[in-house]
C-alpha positions in Angstrom: -20.0 10.1 -25.2 -22.4 7.7 -23.6 -26.1 7.3 -24.4 -27.3 9.1 -21.2 -25.3 12.3 -22.1 -26.7 12.2 -25.7 -30.2 11.8 -24.4 -29.7 14.7 -22.0 -28.4 17.0 -24.7 -31.3 15.8 -27.1 -33.8 16.7 -24.4 -32.2 20.0 -23.7 -32.3 21.0 -27.3 -35.9 20.0 -27.6 -36.8 21.9 -24.4 -35.1 25.1 -25.9 -36.9 24.9 -29.2 -40.2 24.0 -27.8 -40.2 27.3 -25.7 -39.3 29.7 -28.5 -42.8 30.6 -28.7 -42.7 31.4 -25.1 -39.7 33.7 -25.7 -41.6 35.6 -28.3 -44.6 36.0 -26.1 -42.3 37.4 -23.4 -40.9 39.9 -25.7 -44.4 41.0 -26.6 -45.3 41.4 -22.9 -42.2 43.3 -22.1 -43.0 45.6 -25.1 -46.7 46.0 -23.9 -45.4 47.2 -20.4 -43.1 49.6 -22.1 -45.9 50.9 -24.3 -48.2 51.4 -21.1 -45.5 53.3 -19.3 -44.6 55.4 -22.2 -48.2 56.4 -22.8 -48.3 57.6 -19.1 -45.3 59.9 -19.2 -45.1 61.0 -22.8 -47.2 63.0 -25.2 -49.4 60.8 -27.2 -50.0 62.5 -30.6 -52.4 59.8 -31.9 -55.0 57.8 -29.9 -56.8 54.8 -31.5 -59.8 55.3 -29.3 -62.8 56.0 -31.6 -66.3 57.1 -30.8 -68.5 56.1 -33.6 -71.9 57.5 -34.2 -74.3 58.0 -37.0 -73.2 60.8 -39.4 -69.8 61.6 -37.9 -66.7 59.6 -37.2 -65.2 60.9 -34.0 -61.7 60.7 -32.9 -59.6 62.2 -30.0 -58.1 65.7 -30.7 -54.8 64.2 -29.9 -54.8 62.4 -33.2 -52.4 63.5 -35.9 -54.6 65.5 -38.1 -54.6 66.8 -41.7 -57.3 69.4 -41.1 -57.8 72.2 -38.6 -60.3 71.9 -35.8 -61.8 74.0 -32.9 -60.5 73.6 -29.5 -63.9 74.7 -28.1 -66.9 72.4 -28.3 -69.2 73.4 -31.2 -72.2 72.8 -29.0 -71.5 74.0 -25.4 -68.5 76.3 -26.3 -66.4 74.9 -23.5 -62.6 74.4 -23.8 -61.9 70.9 -24.6 -58.9 69.2 -22.9 -57.1 66.4 -24.9 -58.7 63.7 -22.7 -62.3 64.8 -23.6 -61.9 66.5 -26.8 -63.3 64.9 -30.0 -63.4 65.9 -33.6 -64.8 64.4 -36.8 -62.0 63.0 -39.0 -64.1 63.6 -42.1 -65.5 67.2 -41.6 -63.4 68.5 -38.7 -66.4 69.6 -36.6 -65.5 69.3 -32.9 -67.3 68.2 -29.9 -66.7 67.2 -26.2 -67.8 63.7 -25.1 -71.0 65.0 -23.7 -72.1 66.7 -26.8 -71.1 64.6 -29.6 -74.4 62.8 -29.9 -76.4 66.0 -30.0 -74.2 67.4 -32.7 -74.8 64.3 -34.8 -78.5 65.5 -34.9 -77.7 69.2 -35.5 -74.8 69.3 -37.9 -74.4 66.9 -40.9 -71.1 65.6 -41.9 -69.8 66.4 -45.5 -71.7 64.2 -48.0 -70.1 61.5 -50.1 -72.7 62.0 -53.0 -74.8 64.9 -54.3 -77.6 65.3 -56.8 -75.9 66.1 -60.2 -78.5 68.7 -61.2 -78.0 70.9 -57.9 -75.1 73.3 -57.2 -72.5 72.0 -54.9 -71.7 74.5 -52.0 -68.8 74.9 -49.6 -69.0 72.7 -46.5 -67.9 75.3 -43.8 -67.0 74.3 -40.4 -66.3 76.6 -37.4 -62.6 75.9 -36.5 -61.9 78.9 -34.1 -61.9 82.7 -33.6 -59.4 85.2 -35.2 -57.1 87.1 -33.0 -55.5 90.1 -34.8 -52.2 91.5 -33.6 -52.3 94.6 -35.8 -53.5 98.1 -34.8 -56.7 97.7 -36.7 -58.8 95.5 -34.4 -62.0 95.5 -36.4 -61.5 91.8 -37.3 -61.0 90.7 -33.8 -63.6 88.2 -32.6 -64.6 87.1 -36.1 -65.1 83.3 -36.4 -62.8 81.3 -38.6 -64.5 78.8 -41.0 -62.8 76.0 -42.9 -64.2 74.3 -46.0 -63.4 70.6 -45.7 -63.5 70.1 -49.5 -61.3 72.9 -50.9 -59.3 73.6 -47.8 -60.1 77.3 -47.9 -60.2 79.3 -44.5 -62.4 82.4 -44.3 -63.2 84.9 -41.4 -66.9 85.8 -40.9 -69.3 86.7 -38.2 -71.5 83.7 -39.2 -72.0 81.3 -42.0 -75.0 83.0 -43.4 -72.7 85.2 -45.6 -71.0 82.0 -47.0 -74.0 79.8 -47.7 -74.4 80.5 -51.4 -70.8 80.1 -52.4 -70.1 77.0 -54.7 -67.1 74.9 -54.0 -64.5 74.2 -56.8 -62.4 71.9 -54.7 -59.4 74.2 -55.3 -55.9 72.7 -55.1 -57.1 69.0 -54.9 -59.8 69.2 -57.5 -57.9 67.0 -59.8 -57.5 64.1 -57.2 -60.9 64.4 -55.5 -64.0 62.4 -56.5 -66.7 65.1 -56.5 -69.8 64.1 -54.6 -71.9 64.9 -57.7 -70.1 62.2 -59.6 -70.8 59.5 -57.1 -73.7 57.1 -57.9 -75.1 55.0 -55.0 -77.2 51.9 -55.0 -78.7 51.1 -51.5 -75.9 53.0 -49.8 -73.2 51.3 -51.9 -71.1 53.0 -54.6 -72.0 51.7 -57.9 -70.3 54.0 -60.3 -68.2 57.0 -60.7 -68.8 59.6 -63.4 -66.0 61.6 -64.9 -66.3 65.2 -64.0 -64.7 66.4 -67.1 -61.1 67.7 -67.9 -58.0 65.8 -68.9 -56.1 66.4 -65.7 -58.5 64.4 -63.4 -56.8 61.5 -61.9 -58.4 60.7 -58.6 -56.4 59.2 -55.6 -57.7 56.1 -53.9 -56.2 55.4 -50.3 -56.2 51.8 -49.4 -54.9 50.9 -45.9 -54.7 47.6 -43.8 -54.9 48.4 -40.1 -53.5 44.8 -39.5 -50.1 45.4 -41.2 -46.9 45.1 -39.3 -46.5 48.7 -38.0 -50.1 49.0 -36.8 -50.2 52.6 -38.1 -52.4 52.2 -41.1 -55.5 53.3 -39.1 -53.8 56.6 -38.6 -53.5 56.9 -42.4 -57.2 56.4 -42.8 -57.9 59.3 -40.4 -55.5 61.6 -42.0 -57.0 61.3 -45.6 -60.6 61.2 -44.8 -60.5 65.0 -44.1 -58.8 65.9 -47.3 -60.7 63.6 -49.8 -64.1 62.2 -50.4 -64.5 59.6 -47.7 -65.3 57.0 -50.2 -61.7 57.4 -51.6 -60.2 56.2 -48.3 -60.7 52.4 -47.9 -60.1 50.2 -44.9 -59.5 46.8 -46.4 -60.1 45.0 -43.1 -63.7 45.7 -43.5 -64.1 46.5 -47.3 -62.4 44.2 -49.8 -60.3 45.6 -52.7 -62.4 43.7 -55.1 -65.4 45.6 -54.1 -63.6 48.8 -54.6 -62.0 48.1 -57.8 -65.5 47.4 -59.3 -66.4 51.2 -59.3 -63.0 52.8 -59.8 -62.7 55.2 -62.8 -60.6 54.1 -65.7 -57.6 56.1 -64.7 -56.6 56.7 -61.2 -53.7 56.4 -58.6 -53.8 54.0 -55.7 -51.7 54.6 -52.5 -51.5 51.4 -50.6 -50.7 51.8 -46.8 -49.5 48.4 -45.7 -46.9 45.7 -46.1 -46.0 43.6 -49.2 -49.0 41.2 -48.8 -51.4 44.1 -48.8 -49.8 45.6 -52.0 -50.1 42.2 -53.7 -53.8 41.8 -52.6 -54.6 45.1 -54.2 -52.7 44.4 -57.5 -54.4 41.1 -57.8 -57.7 42.8 -57.5 -56.8 45.2 -60.2 -56.0 42.4 -62.6 -59.6 41.2 -62.3 -60.8 44.4 -63.8 -58.6 45.2 -66.8 -60.5 48.3 -67.8 -59.0 50.1 -64.6 -55.6 51.4 -65.5 -54.5 52.3 -62.0 -51.0 53.0 -60.9 -49.9 51.9 -57.5 -47.8 53.8 -55.0 -46.8 52.4 -51.5 -46.8 54.0 -48.0 -44.8 51.2 -46.2 -46.5 50.0 -43.1 -45.3 46.4 -43.0 -42.4 44.7 -41.5 -40.1 44.0 -44.5 -41.5 46.4 -47.1 -39.2 45.0 -49.9 -41.2 46.3 -52.8 -41.5 49.7 -51.2 -37.6 49.8 -50.9 -37.1 49.0 -54.5 -39.6 51.6 -55.8 -38.1 54.3 -53.7 -40.8 54.8 -51.0 -38.5 53.8 -48.2 -38.3 51.1 -45.5 -41.1 52.6 -43.4 -40.8 53.5 -39.7 -42.1 57.1 -40.2 -42.2 59.1 -37.0 -44.9 61.5 -38.3 -47.1 61.4 -41.3 -47.9 64.5 -43.4 -50.9 63.8 -45.6 -50.1 66.9 -47.8 -46.5 65.8 -48.4 -47.5 62.3 -49.3 -50.1 63.5 -51.8 -47.4 65.7 -53.5 -45.0 62.7 -53.5 -47.6 60.4 -55.2 -48.5 63.2 -57.7 -45.0 63.5 -58.8 -44.1 59.8 -58.9 -43.2 58.2 -62.3 -44.8 55.0 -63.8 -42.9 51.8 -63.4 -43.8 48.4 -64.9 -43.4 45.4 -62.5 -43.3 41.8 -63.7 -46.0 39.5 -62.3 -45.6 35.7 -61.9 -48.1 33.0 -61.8 -47.2 30.3 -59.1 -49.2 27.1 -59.8 -48.9 24.4 -57.0 -50.0 20.9 -58.1 -50.1 18.6 -55.0 -48.8 15.1 -55.7 -51.4 12.4 -55.1 -50.5 9.5 -52.9 -52.1 6.1 -53.0 -54.4 6.7 -50.1 -55.0 10.5 -50.5 -57.6 12.0 -52.5 -57.1 14.4 -55.3 -56.6 18.1 -54.5 -57.2 20.9 -56.9 -54.1 23.0 -57.9 -53.4 26.1 -56.1 -52.8 29.3 -58.0 -51.0 32.3 -56.5 -49.3 35.4 -57.9 -45.9 36.8 -57.0 -44.5 40.3 -57.3 -41.5 40.1 -55.0 -40.2 36.5 -54.5 -41.3 32.9 -53.8 -39.2 30.7 -51.6 -39.1 27.2 -50.1 -37.2 26.4 -47.0 -35.9 27.8 -43.8 -36.7 31.5 -44.6 -40.3 30.5 -45.3 -40.3 28.5 -42.0 -39.2 31.5 -40.0 -42.0 33.5 -41.6 -44.4 30.9 -40.8 -43.3 30.8 -37.2 -43.7 34.6 -37.1 -47.2 34.4 -38.5 -48.1 32.0 -35.8 -46.6 34.0 -33.1 -48.2 37.2 -33.9 -51.7 35.6 -33.9 -51.1 34.4 -30.4 -49.4 37.1 -28.5 -51.1 40.6 -28.0 -50.3 41.5 -31.6 -52.4 44.6 -31.4 -49.6 46.3 -29.6 -47.0 45.3 -32.2 -44.6 47.6 -34.1 -41.9 47.2 -36.6 -39.2 47.1 -33.8 -41.1 44.3 -32.0 -41.5 42.5 -35.3 -37.8 42.6 -35.9 -37.2 41.2 -32.4 -39.6 38.4 -32.9 -37.9 37.5 -36.2 -34.5 37.5 -34.3 -35.9 35.2 -31.7 -37.5 32.8 -34.2 -34.4 32.8 -36.5 -32.4 31.7 -33.4 -34.9 28.9 -32.8 -34.5 27.7 -36.4 -30.8 27.5 -36.0 -31.4 24.9 -33.3 -34.0 23.1 -35.3 -34.3 23.6 -39.1 -38.0 22.8 -39.2 -37.5 20.0 -41.6 -35.5 22.1 -44.1 -32.2 20.3 -43.7 -31.0 18.4 -46.8 -33.4 20.3 -48.9 -31.3 19.7 -52.1 -32.2 16.0 -51.8 -35.9 16.7 -52.0 -35.9 19.2 -54.7 -35.5 19.1 -58.5 -35.2 22.3 -60.2 -35.5 23.2 -63.9 -34.9 26.7 -65.2 -36.4 27.7 -68.5 -36.7 24.9 -71.1 -33.6 23.0 -69.7 -33.9 19.2 -69.9 -31.6 18.7 -66.9 -32.2 20.0 -63.4 -29.9 22.3 -61.6 -27.0 20.7 -59.6 -27.8 21.9 -56.0 -25.3 22.2 -53.1 -26.4 21.6 -49.5 -29.3 23.8 -49.0 -32.0 24.8 -46.6 -33.9 27.4 -48.8 -34.3 28.0 -52.4 -35.5 31.6 -53.4 -36.9 32.9 -56.7 -36.4 36.7 -56.9 -38.3 39.2 -59.0 -37.0 42.3 -57.3 -33.5 43.2 -55.8 -34.8 43.1 -52.1 -35.4 40.2 -49.9 -35.7 39.7 -46.2 -36.2 43.5 -45.4 -33.7 45.0 -47.8 -31.1 42.4 -48.7 -30.0 42.4 -52.4 -29.2 38.8 -52.8 -28.5 38.8 -56.6 -25.8 41.4 -56.4 -23.9 40.2 -53.3 -20.4 38.8 -54.0 -18.5 38.5 -57.2 -20.2 40.1 -60.3 -18.4 37.9 -62.8 -20.9 36.2 -65.2 -23.9 37.6 -63.3 -26.6 39.2 -65.4 -28.2 42.5 -64.4 -31.3 42.2 -62.4 -34.4 44.1 -63.4 -38.0 44.2 -62.1 -39.5 44.2 -65.7 -37.2 42.0 -67.8 -39.4 38.9 -67.6 -36.8 36.9 -65.6 -36.4 35.5 -62.3 -33.1 35.2 -60.2 -32.7 31.8 -58.6 -30.6 31.7 -55.4 -29.9 29.3 -52.6 -29.4 29.6 -48.8 -27.5 27.0 -46.8 -28.9 27.7 -43.2 -30.5 30.3 -40.9 -27.0 31.2 -39.9 -26.4 31.9 -43.5 -29.5 34.2 -43.5 -28.0 36.1 -40.5 -24.7 36.6 -42.3 -26.5 37.7 -45.5 -28.4 40.4 -43.4 -25.1 41.7 -42.2 -23.4 41.6 -45.6 -20.8 39.0 -44.4 -21.8 36.2 -46.9 -23.1 35.7 -50.4 -25.9 33.4 -51.6 -25.5 30.5 -54.1 -26.5 32.2 -57.4 -27.8 29.6 -59.8 -29.5 31.2 -62.9 -31.8 33.7 -64.3 -34.8 32.1 -65.9 -38.0 33.1 -67.7 -39.7 30.1 -66.0 -39.2 27.7 -63.2 -40.3 24.1 -62.5 -39.8 22.6 -59.0 -40.5 19.1 -57.8 -40.9 19.0 -54.0 -40.7 15.7 -52.2 -42.0 15.7 -48.6 -43.2 18.6 -46.7 -41.5 22.1 -46.3 -42.5 25.5 -45.6 -43.1 27.8 -48.5 -43.9 31.5 -49.0 -45.0 34.0 -51.7 -44.3 37.6 -51.1 -44.1 37.1 -47.2 -47.3 34.9 -46.9 -46.2 31.6 -45.7 -47.7 28.1 -45.4 -46.6 24.5 -45.0 -46.5 22.7 -48.4 -46.6 19.0 -48.9 -45.3 17.1 -51.9 -46.0 19.0 -55.1 -44.9 20.1 -58.5 -44.5 23.9 -58.6 -44.6 26.0 -61.8 -43.6 29.7 -61.9 -44.4 31.5 -65.1 -44.9 34.9 -66.4 -48.4 36.5 -65.8 -48.1 40.0 -67.5 -47.0 43.2 -65.6 -48.5 45.6 -63.1 -48.2 49.4 -63.2 -46.4 50.8 -60.2 -45.4 54.3 -59.2 -41.7 55.0 -58.5 -40.8 57.8 -56.2 -38.7 60.6 -57.7 -35.1 60.9 -56.6 -35.7 63.8 -54.3 -38.3 61.8 -52.4 -35.9 58.8 -52.2 -33.2 60.9 -50.8 -35.5 62.3 -48.1 -36.3 58.9 -47.0 
């Protein structure tokens, strides 16, 4: 083949690869058009349009809801169409768009704190009118009132007869933080007092609206109506560290997000060892590998039922999970200045190579192309496009075995590596959205994998095509060893990731060592089968 043809093929290959971001952007645009068209012809059960005002947090009555509400405006009593109807996601009071500002002045939302020396009463909200079908019609026309703390519903002509009834929080009293137990300083929670009783184990809902499925905002709305609003945390505006400061010593945390969000919350808990919180997962990311292992499913829920989720978390069992410290010490060249070591913590896996490069490409793509309209399906499409792009260009991951030296445990000699484009250290039996790498292929002389045995499983991947075959179950990885620690010498630059958070790593010495255990919640078998 002459030089001109070689040059032409080389230019074609570069052109294809240089446009792979354009292909991903095109996929996002196509999906955006689909979403707009679908919203025009289909029933939209959840709208993210939010009307914020002082006191109440208003959402469209088309939202999925965990509490009842009135279809008539509380102020003008007119029937509200879904287009103009609003309800407060915290206290369930309803209003049309014309009246919601005046209702903020007339009706208070349920309080997050309360003086400890005063009795705490029900927070009754008018949610409709009773319609009796029986022969005795004496109850017809009575108003229906709903307490947004204890979930009771009562029929009464007006609220005067209910004003002096104290609320006991009924079925959720063991998981709600009573307002009388909340201490505020300048409007910020500073401490939570124990209400008494051995069964009290409050729930904290932590959600990241920026996670892969873009549905965590819906979770925030669902639980604010059932719990004290301070128990429902949006970590895009409030950091987990600021929340962990006031958590009671024993509680259960439900994290709605992806693997990165779960790791962020667990790292925050380690900063406050007096808090013995157990963590459950509501999968809202793209891969959700840890959620799969712990039985919470792969995500993709069509509908969310807050009451069922609470029951599942209540019944879940404690499960320890190994935690690994990843220390990255950059190598100093002659002209470069000294850089401080970087310390990260891994719960799922850490990897160097082409799988991290695809994750890095996806990270760049979703920050550039209308990601607010993303979904798990679109994320998988984007990964597919980017994986194909890395089949044409390995991103500098080719011949990785010549730039890596890997020592497992206290071994003197490094591992003998075959031709590789990725090296993966696994802590859980799920990688790349559900692939159990360690158990694939022959089981001869392969130790059993556990998430709390203090060991990592070290495997290798030869190419992006190898990744595709692993996803389909048509191949097996290179299985090297199980180790209690790992040392890696990296020469040159290559993509790296820890629990799905990627970056470009330069020459460095990488140490992976045990760093204790985290307390997780494993879904019971019945829940896992329902997923």
